[in-house]
Steps between C-alpha positions, in 0.01 A plus 500: 500500500456641149679820399366669189738680267296667225628719221537581134691242294848650531849448639408715796202280593713187461759653731227575755383137477848364558576753775178416687582129477855551630382719788233245595753220476732684740213525751316173458717247317387325183290715267353424159390740226201443272375704205121529515211728411185325626364331811511164323871545424559611859324191636706274273824669612409461869421131452825431314744694717708324762617825654341673797506834319389586146578815302216545253633692199216653302508720192130527414283366782132467414244701696396207723859450615544875552191503723626210710841662541343826620244336728767284664634824654855374473793701361589456135745657256422689178787584263422773247690667219474644151272272293709573190807361677302186583393479134855522377610242755236253382577568134878488512575265789200267484446502124135610518354685203365848568126408520575212738716723719233772494232254620722386787595850615143633465371216720773577754410870501134413569594295806750752628246783473284323757768352723714809550202663675455216749610557862724192510712599200862607506551675167857512374604659172778415258615857560577399859757248372775763524513397867430124495594448864237749615240327280599164648481639855150637432387160369642320802327742738168477313495119517633507858809301402789513743815611318772743598628769264817296445299184421286696257808643329645150470180369340493785249865433418438125463216561256717742304776243467241258362402757238168590668495877522226766508671717243302585188612722216216748463586690181271577208707338223287185477174692518609754237589212268141371490274591211224754552244222472672286765515796736125555446429137597705536818372845597136404461537206739744651750510880498172550695657319797771768518276805496375514856250349737195536273546236234431628148356275226728224379528430128574145385617512140433210255861381529420373851224268368504173307321367192346154488503410130331192353697276504686631807856621428794305652601808699279786624456790257438854625178678407689786336377371161158429351322185617347268242172391659447218249450164669349348806360666811796597718661775702633718219698732728606455861735664750683689636521291824570805717403548866302806608470662843182420693199721437230577246610534137366590158647366177464654155591254223536642148431251220497537122301264276518450125184502286508119481447483878163675474220299656737306725485527878803514726525467877743727682579393855723586791640179647723428800453135586128566463293739294488846657297676229380445144320677217401417144585702187335450160655697212250591229761600242867593488504664840704618797329406827581586861403234753461631855514267799483553876667260741657475845826356627475362854678239707310220327698574182804274493609527136619779270241687295416412141284667239367228269311535171314193368299455181167341592468295184732371228606757241568458127674833454585822679768684688525653844740765628567571867557858605617622841330365812461770763437391859416770752427489873145602587413724792356288778150564632521689828373340820259793541344435157467130572326573833263748339397258223458214746280715724289610201447139389379400847226764504 
């Protein structure tokens, strides 16, 4: 049996992982935990485990794995909370820089948006942690694990003694200490997930992307600065490696070119393990260009999304600037419209 514990990267999600494992252990015996986000990682974990039960701990499952979890029609756990608390946790406790933490939390939000609506989900919030025993009892009942109230209380106490607690300090001190620019990067990628069921456009700022200089730098450099396009054909800009919810999407990529780039051609593509969409831009002078692409995220997508810009021939001079990348969900075509068009084509 595989028990899925899915949630934002946070202390609360880690506590839910450990709690689920302890409850399963009390019912079934030996249990192993594995961190995974794809079907390939799940298969590897199943092959390697020697336990009869596996707790799959996932922070940003790809769409294909989400689909399999839902279609299995088995209970699973989703732990939610304030994304800014998860950001701070990754930054302070894990040592992630803000763009890296933002990518991770944005990918988690995308998965959670889909999974919390599934019939097999038990959704628990970090706000529920004021009564950890009740949370634990709900998890045990959802997974059909046999544990009395006293046994559950003992497990919660045991985890607490080991320093594994659900408690998170949710004050605004850390957030208020960020610069206005850093807050803009975070809000663009995360705030739409907090504003209701209808997802508003997401804005990926240049800080979430990387530059591929020639020669390549020893460590990745963010695309918050100008890109020197001089050199060989290559992906000049790539990123942000963020998951999106399934559905149809449009992307608006704002690019600035110096006069020296006139006459060059550049390919802009959406990539997630394979090319999902592409378009070509050809600046004729110093110019700001918007590239518009349409693409779909379905259960065949098993990698995070990238926007990649490549120069199609070697350049002797020129500069490129990346502006914000706006990705927006597109309204799906209604079944009625599809039927009407299909009927018209058959006439």
